[in-house]
Legacy VTK file of the C-alpha trace (Angstrom):
# vtk DataFile Version 3.0
C-alpha trace
ASCII
DATASET POLYDATA
POINTS 140 float
58.009 -70.730 -6.554
58.136 -66.914 -6.351
58.168 -65.092 -9.685
58.910 -61.364 -9.277
57.484 -60.472 -12.699
54.227 -62.321 -11.965
53.945 -60.696 -8.517
54.571 -57.233 -9.997
51.999 -57.856 -12.737
49.367 -58.910 -10.196
50.093 -55.863 -8.022
49.791 -53.555 -11.035
46.508 -55.187 -12.054
45.033 -54.762 -8.558
45.955 -51.071 -8.512
44.624 -50.496 -12.036
41.304 -52.199 -11.278
40.748 -50.562 -7.889
41.188 -46.940 -8.993
39.879 -44.623 -6.259
38.720 -46.017 -2.958
34.981 -46.781 -2.638
32.920 -43.630 -2.146
35.541 -41.398 -3.740
34.422 -41.519 -7.364
35.536 -38.422 -9.205
33.535 -36.333 -11.662
34.940 -33.936 -14.266
35.339 -30.346 -13.067
36.608 -27.477 -15.209
36.077 -23.770 -15.592
37.571 -20.383 -16.357
39.093 -17.862 -13.975
39.061 -14.160 -14.785
40.707 -11.279 -12.981
39.086 -7.892 -13.543
37.325 -9.309 -16.610
40.466 -10.775 -18.229
41.596 -14.425 -18.246
43.951 -15.238 -15.364
46.782 -17.253 -16.906
49.386 -19.212 -14.947
47.446 -19.591 -11.712
47.371 -22.576 -9.349
43.828 -23.591 -8.374
43.110 -25.860 -5.397
39.814 -27.330 -4.244
40.024 -28.496 -0.614
37.028 -30.239 0.962
35.030 -27.934 3.259
33.970 -30.707 5.619
33.060 -30.418 9.258
33.340 -33.313 11.671
34.436 -35.989 9.203
37.645 -36.984 7.481
37.780 -35.073 4.187
38.338 -36.709 0.832
41.467 -35.713 -1.030
41.365 -32.340 -2.726
42.000 -31.479 -6.350
44.164 -28.988 -8.221
44.878 -27.480 -11.638
46.848 -24.770 -13.407
45.139 -22.246 -15.653
46.180 -21.922 -19.279
46.599 -18.684 -21.254
42.778 -18.369 -21.501
42.274 -18.809 -17.747
40.805 -22.289 -18.330
41.524 -25.231 -16.039
40.539 -28.885 -15.471
40.915 -30.392 -12.000
42.956 -33.500 -11.076
43.017 -35.175 -7.674
46.034 -34.816 -5.390
45.839 -38.504 -4.503
46.122 -40.820 -7.482
46.167 -37.990 -10.061
42.649 -38.826 -11.338
40.773 -36.324 -13.511
38.165 -34.262 -11.666
37.078 -34.007 -8.043
34.926 -35.928 -5.590
31.330 -34.667 -5.290
30.939 -32.258 -2.368
31.557 -28.788 -0.945
34.974 -27.149 -1.375
37.034 -24.150 -0.313
38.803 -22.835 -3.398
42.178 -21.071 -3.377
43.718 -19.378 -6.402
47.363 -18.335 -6.413
49.317 -16.850 -9.325
52.361 -18.878 -10.337
55.624 -16.963 -10.378
57.348 -17.920 -13.625
61.026 -18.739 -13.526
63.148 -16.071 -15.168
66.769 -16.317 -16.228
67.157 -13.013 -18.063
68.112 -9.491 -17.107
66.700 -8.722 -13.615
65.766 -5.213 -14.762
63.462 -6.726 -17.413
61.878 -9.318 -15.142
58.074 -9.247 -15.471
56.231 -8.101 -12.337
55.031 -10.797 -9.972
51.253 -11.157 -10.003
49.458 -10.971 -6.679
45.852 -11.502 -5.677
43.987 -10.330 -2.597
44.239 -12.796 0.322
40.478 -13.440 0.100
41.232 -15.587 -2.969
44.115 -17.652 -1.561
45.522 -17.610 2.007
42.244 -16.442 3.563
39.982 -17.704 0.818
36.325 -16.790 0.753
35.750 -18.798 -2.435
33.458 -21.837 -2.233
32.193 -24.305 -4.814
29.784 -27.271 -4.669
30.839 -30.034 -7.069
27.605 -31.618 -8.400
27.086 -35.363 -8.935
27.374 -35.088 -12.713
30.462 -32.842 -12.675
30.592 -29.440 -14.353
32.416 -27.337 -16.902
31.097 -24.148 -15.259
33.349 -23.902 -12.186
34.066 -20.279 -13.152
35.383 -17.528 -10.892
35.324 -13.766 -11.516
38.022 -12.202 -9.304
38.531 -8.487 -8.665
41.682 -6.742 -7.476
39.642 -4.070 -5.684
LINES 1 141
140 0 1 2 3 4 5 6 7 8 9 10 11 12 13 14 15 16 17 18 19 20 21 22 23 24 25 26 27 28 29 30 31 32 33 34 35 36 37 38 39 40 41 42 43 44 45 46 47 48 49 50 51 52 53 54 55 56 57 58 59 60 61 62 63 64 65 66 67 68 69 70 71 72 73 74 75 76 77 78 79 80 81 82 83 84 85 86 87 88 89 90 91 92 93 94 95 96 97 98 99 100 101 102 103 104 105 106 107 108 109 110 111 112 113 114 115 116 117 118 119 120 121 122 123 124 125 126 127 128 129 130 131 132 133 134 135 136 137 138 139
């Protein structure tokens, strides 16, 4: 006899046990981003695999806090960290929502294209993970 609760419990257990697919173990990755020597708050950070000739693993992302610090999470499965390997890194300031007086709206932050749309940033995630995935950006 079919029991929906039992079937749902078994499905949940299989997903919980399996975690990431084989070969896609994640390691912790965090760091600090600075712009012209100051912490870059409210920025979106993406690590996309820089693979050639093979299907890339899922990338990872994070948002910086007020100190420019971030900790990556995977796009697929929302696991902490990133898969070991080489990455292209893009950093884009987040435009905060603003409901006040348009004349008092804070200026929108921008970064040179070499940090986002045409990124030159690269990072190799080591097997043990790292808390030193730091980037020093310059506006000029």
